C-alpha positions in Angstrom: 4.5 -15.2 -18.7 3.3 -11.6 -19.0 0.7 -12.5 -21.6 -0.5 -15.4 -19.5 -1.0 -13.0 -16.6 -2.9 -10.6 -18.8 -5.1 -13.4 -20.1 -5.9 -14.6 -16.6 -7.1 -11.2 -15.6 -10.3 -11.7 -17.5 -12.3 -8.9 -15.9 -10.2 -6.4 -17.8 -10.5 -8.4 -21.0 -14.3 -8.8 -21.0 -16.7 -6.0 -21.8 -19.0 -4.8 -19.0 -22.6 -6.0 -19.2 -25.0 -3.8 -21.2 -28.4 -4.6 -19.8 -31.3 -2.5 -21.1 -32.8 -0.1 -18.6 -36.1 -1.9 -18.6 -34.4 -5.1 -17.5 -32.5 -3.3 -14.8 -35.8 -1.9 -13.5 -37.3 -5.5 -13.4 -34.2 -6.8 -11.5 -34.5 -4.0 -8.9 -38.2 -4.6 -8.5 -38.2 -8.4 -8.6 -35.2 -9.0 -6.4 -35.4 -6.1 -4.0 -39.0 -4.8 -4.2 -37.6 -1.4 -5.2 -39.5 0.4 -7.9 -38.0 3.6 -9.3 -36.3 5.5 -12.1 -33.1 3.9 -13.4 -30.1 6.1 -14.2 -26.9 4.5 -15.7 -23.6 5.2 -13.8 -20.1 4.9 -15.2 -18.1 1.8 -14.7 -15.0 0.1 -16.0 -15.8 -3.6 -15.6 -19.3 -3.7 -14.1 -22.6 -2.2 -15.1 -23.8 0.2 -12.5 -27.1 2.2 -12.2 -28.8 4.3 -9.6 -32.4 3.5 -8.6 -34.4 6.5 -7.5 -37.2 4.9 -5.5 -40.7 6.2 -5.3 -40.1 6.6 -1.5 -37.3 9.1 -2.2 -34.5 6.7 -1.3 -31.7 6.0 -3.7 -29.8 2.7 -4.2 -27.0 1.5 -6.5 -27.7 -1.7 -8.5 -24.5 -3.4 -9.6 -24.2 -6.1 -12.3 -20.8 -7.7 -12.1 -18.7 -8.5 -15.1 -19.5 -12.0 -16.4 -15.9 -13.0 -15.9 -15.8 -11.9 -12.2 -15.7 -14.9 -10.0 -18.6 -15.1 -7.4 -16.1 -15.4 -4.6 -14.6 -12.0 -5.5 -18.0 -10.4 -5.3 -18.6 -12.2 -2.0 -15.3 -10.8 -0.8 -16.3 -7.2 -1.6 -19.7 -7.6 0.1 -18.1 -9.2 3.1 -15.6 -6.4 3.4 -18.4 -3.8 3.4 -20.3 -5.7 6.1 -17.1 -6.0 8.2 -16.4 -2.3 8.0 -20.0 -1.5 8.9 -19.5 -3.5 12.1 -16.0 -2.5 13.3 -16.1 1.1 12.1 -19.8 2.1 11.7 -18.8 5.8 11.6 -17.0 5.4 8.2 -19.2 6.6 5.4 -19.3 3.6 3.1 -22.2 2.0 1.2 -24.3 -0.5 3.1 -25.2 -3.9 1.5 -29.0 -4.2 0.8 -30.4 -7.7 1.0 -32.8 -9.2 -1.5 -36.4 -10.0 -0.7 -35.2 -13.5 0.1 -32.5 -12.1 2.6 -29.5 -12.7 0.3 -26.6 -10.4 -0.2 -26.5 -11.1 -3.9 -28.1 -13.2 -6.7 -26.8 -14.9 -9.7 -28.8 -14.0 -12.8 -28.6 -15.4 -16.4 -28.7 -12.6 -19.0 -30.3 -12.7 -22.4 -27.0 -13.4 -24.0 -26.5 -16.5 -21.9 -23.9 -15.0 -19.5 -24.4 -15.4 -15.8 -23.7 -12.4 -13.6 -23.9 -11.5 -9.9 -26.4 -8.9 -9.0 -26.1 -6.9 -5.8 -27.5 -3.6 -4.4 -25.9 -1.0 -2.2 -27.2 2.2 -0.5 -26.4 5.3 -2.5 -24.2 7.9 -0.8 -24.9 11.6 -1.3 -22.1 14.1 -1.8 -19.9 15.8 -4.3 -17.0 13.9 -5.9 -13.8 15.5 -4.9 -12.8 15.8 -8.5 -15.6 18.5 -8.8 -14.2 20.6 -6.0 -11.4 23.1 -5.5 -8.8 21.1 -3.6 -7.4 22.4 -0.4 -4.8 21.3 2.1 -7.5 20.5 4.6 -9.3 18.3 2.1 -6.2 16.4 1.3 -5.5 15.8 4.9 -9.0 14.7 5.5 -8.6 12.2 2.6 -5.3 10.9 4.1 -6.8 10.4 7.6 -9.9 8.9 6.0 -7.9 6.3 4.2 -5.9 5.5 7.3 -9.2 4.9 9.2 -10.4 2.6 6.4 -7.2 0.6 6.4 -7.4 0.2 10.2 -10.9 -1.1 9.8 -9.8 -3.6 7.3 -6.6 -4.6 9.1 -8.0 -7.8 10.6 -10.3 -8.7 7.7 -9.7 -11.8 5.6 -11.6 -13.6 2.9 -10.8 -16.4 0.4 -11.6 -14.0 -2.5 -9.1 -11.4 -1.3 -6.1 -12.9 -3.1 -7.6 -12.7 -6.6 -5.6 -11.5 -9.6 -5.9 -7.9 -10.5 -3.8 -5.8 -12.9 -4.6 -2.6 -10.9 -2.1 -3.9 -8.3 1.0 -1.7 -8.2 3.0 -4.4 -6.5 2.7 -6.6 -9.6 3.4 -3.9 -12.2 6.1 -5.9 -13.9 3.4 -8.1 -15.4 2.5 -5.2 -17.7 5.9 -5.0 -19.3 4.7 -6.4 -22.5 2.1 -3.6 -22.8 4.9 -1.1 -23.4 5.3 -2.5 -26.9 1.9 -1.0 -27.8 3.0 2.5 -27.0 3.3 4.3 -30.3 5.2 7.4 -29.1 8.9 6.4 -28.7 9.4 9.1 -26.0 6.5 7.7 -23.9 7.8 4.2 -24.4 11.3 5.2 -23.1 9.6 7.0 -20.1 7.5 3.9 -19.3 10.5 1.6 -19.6 12.5 3.9 -17.2 9.9 3.6 -14.4 9.3 -0.1 -15.1 13.0 -0.7 -14.6 13.0 1.3 -11.4 10.1 -0.7 -10.1 11.8 -4.0 -10.9 15.1 -3.0 -9.4 14.2 -0.9 -6.4 10.7 -1.9 -5.4 10.3 -5.7 -6.0 13.2 -6.7 -3.7 11.7 -4.7 -0.8 8.1 -5.9 -1.0 8.7 -9.0 1.2 9.5 -6.6 4.0 6.3 -4.6 4.0 2.9 -5.2 5.6 0.1 -6.7 3.6 -3.7 -6.7 4.2 -7.0 -6.1 2.4 -6.9 -2.6 0.8 -9.4 -0.4 -1.1 -6.9 0.1 -3.9 -8.8 2.8 -5.7 -9.1 5.7 -3.3 -9.0 8.7 -5.6 -10.9 11.9 -6.4 -13.7 10.1 -8.2 -14.4 7.7 -5.3 -14.4 10.0 -2.3 -17.4 12.3 -1.7 -17.6 15.5 0.4 -20.5 17.6 1.6 -21.5 20.3 -0.9 -21.2 23.1 1.7 -18.3 21.6 3.7 -15.9 20.3 1.1 -13.3 19.2 3.7 -15.8 16.8 5.3 -15.9 13.4 3.7 -19.4 12.0 3.3 -18.7 8.9 1.2 -16.1 6.3 0.2 -17.3 4.4 -2.8 -16.3 1.8 -5.5 -14.8 -1.1 -3.7 -14.5 -3.1 -6.9 -10.6 -3.1 -7.0 -10.2 -4.4 -3.4 -7.6 -7.1 -2.8 -5.0 -8.4 -0.4 -1.8 -6.5 -1.2 1.0 -4.4 0.3 -0.5 -1.6 2.4 2.1 0.9 1.1 0.7 0.3 -2.4 -2.6 1.7 -1.1 -0.8 4.8 0.0 1.2 5.3 -3.1 -1.8 4.7 -5.3 -3.9 7.2 -3.4 -1.2 9.8 -3.3 -0.7 9.7 -7.0 -4.0 11.4 -7.6 -2.9 14.5 -5.6 -0.1 15.5 -7.9 -2.3 17.7 -10.1 -3.8 21.0 -9.1 -0.7 22.7 -7.6 2.4 24.4 -9.0 4.4 22.0 -6.9 3.3 18.5 -7.8 4.5 17.2 -4.4 2.5 19.6 -2.2 -0.7 17.7 -2.4 0.7 14.2 -2.1 2.9 15.3 0.9 -0.1 16.6 2.7 -2.1 13.4 2.0 0.7 11.1 3.1 1.5 13.2 6.2 -2.1 12.9 7.4 -2.2 9.2 6.7 1.1 8.6 8.5 -0.2 10.5 11.6 -2.9 7.9 12.1 -1.2 4.8 10.6 2.5 5.3 10.5 4.5 3.9 7.5 7.4 1.7 8.4 10.9 2.5 7.2 10.8 0.0 4.3 7.4 1.4 3.3 8.8 4.9 3.4 11.6 3.8 1.2 9.3 2.7 -1.7 6.1 4.7 -1.3 7.2 7.3 -3.8 8.3 4.7 -6.3 4.8 3.1 -5.9 3.2 6.5 -6.5 5.1 6.6 -9.8 4.2 3.0 -10.5 0.5 3.8 -10.2 0.9 6.4 -12.9 2.8 3.9 -15.0 0.1 1.2 -14.8 -2.7 3.8 -15.3 -1.0 4.8 -18.6 -0.4 1.3 -19.8 -3.8 -0.2 -18.9 -5.8 2.7 -20.1 -4.1 2.9 -23.5 -4.6 -0.9 -24.0 -8.2 -0.9 -22.9 -9.1 2.3 -24.9 -8.2 0.5 -28.1 -10.0 -2.6 -27.1 -13.2 -0.8 -26.0 -13.5 2.4 -28.0 -17.1 3.0 -27.0 -15.9 3.4 -23.4 -12.8 5.4 -24.3 -13.7 8.6 -22.4 -14.2 6.8 -19.1 -11.1 4.5 -19.6 -8.8 7.4 -20.5 -9.9 9.9 -17.8 -6.7 9.5 -15.8 -4.4 9.0 -18.7 -3.2 12.6 -19.4 -2.4 13.2 -15.8 -0.5 9.9 -15.5 1.8 10.8 -18.4 2.3 14.4 -17.0 3.2 13.0 -13.6 5.7 10.5 -15.0 7.3 13.4 -16.8 7.6 15.4 -13.6 8.9 12.5 -11.6 11.5 11.7 -14.3 13.2 15.1 -13.6 14.1 14.1 -10.0 16.3 11.4 -8.5 14.6 8.8 -6.3 16.0 10.4 -3.2 14.8 13.9 -4.1 11.3 12.6 -4.9 11.1 10.6 -1.7 12.3 13.6 0.4 9.6 15.8 -1.1 6.8 13.3 -0.7 7.7 12.6 2.9 8.5 16.2 3.8 5.6 16.5 6.3 6.5 13.2 8.0 10.1 14.2 8.4 9.4 17.8 9.5 7.1 16.4 12.2 10.1 14.6 13.6 12.1 17.8 14.2 11.6 19.0 17.8 
């Protein structure tokens, strides 16, 4: 069953397109009438590039993985257009239409594969990973994600229910990947958190809210102003969106704030506290949010190690979160579930005290 689930998630089992720059230039010019310098951007499943137009404007051209279903790309496009209407103040990319007025085009590549091509506006700013993190910045990220989730609360689309391994609520499907961990200590650590997920999280998932979520709101995908690094100027990379438990969004995002402080819970607590102030977590969600934060680190470790072997040419990008994931799992292993939950929710619970 686990192997079948892995096989069905073809977007992680198919290499990203590798279209020459000259062809990317022709696609931008022919489909969008935009002529400019092409710069390759990093990506896990899709091929992305920045087009610096002769008019000074920048855009992002995205070539979807050949295995990505067109309905999933349509879902991502529709979500961006929905947010632009209901929350125009949110700094997200805008969809650019082709010369023919379409939001995307299907293109056959030289190797015979058919991919979906789309273009978005390029957002300026500094990736938060390049900044010195502060409490104010973490709280800005928390409230920013809450606003994004509120904007997506009433959005639905047929492509939203697609299968994606980067979904913390289905982490048990990755159990078979633990067999590939060479280090016995890491294998035992992974098994410990997989067991915790299966025993303590899965039974509570039917009690929590579900909706469309970003699912990848981390330090690489949030931009801030160069001179005001607590002011968010961009939320990017909506490629992991899906319909899933809302608390999984919070746990996933909080996981990336464990590094950078002597106390690994200081940053996540500030982030979750700010999120909760705008979009309160229910009691069942508070019960498992810390477990899901750990689960995000678990699936990061398992998926990255699997894909790094499969695609060694893209190893640096695939493994960028791997060391921090193992470090966080080690830190979390030293605490009971109750202690870890109390520390993550400290700002929420302190706020309740008169």
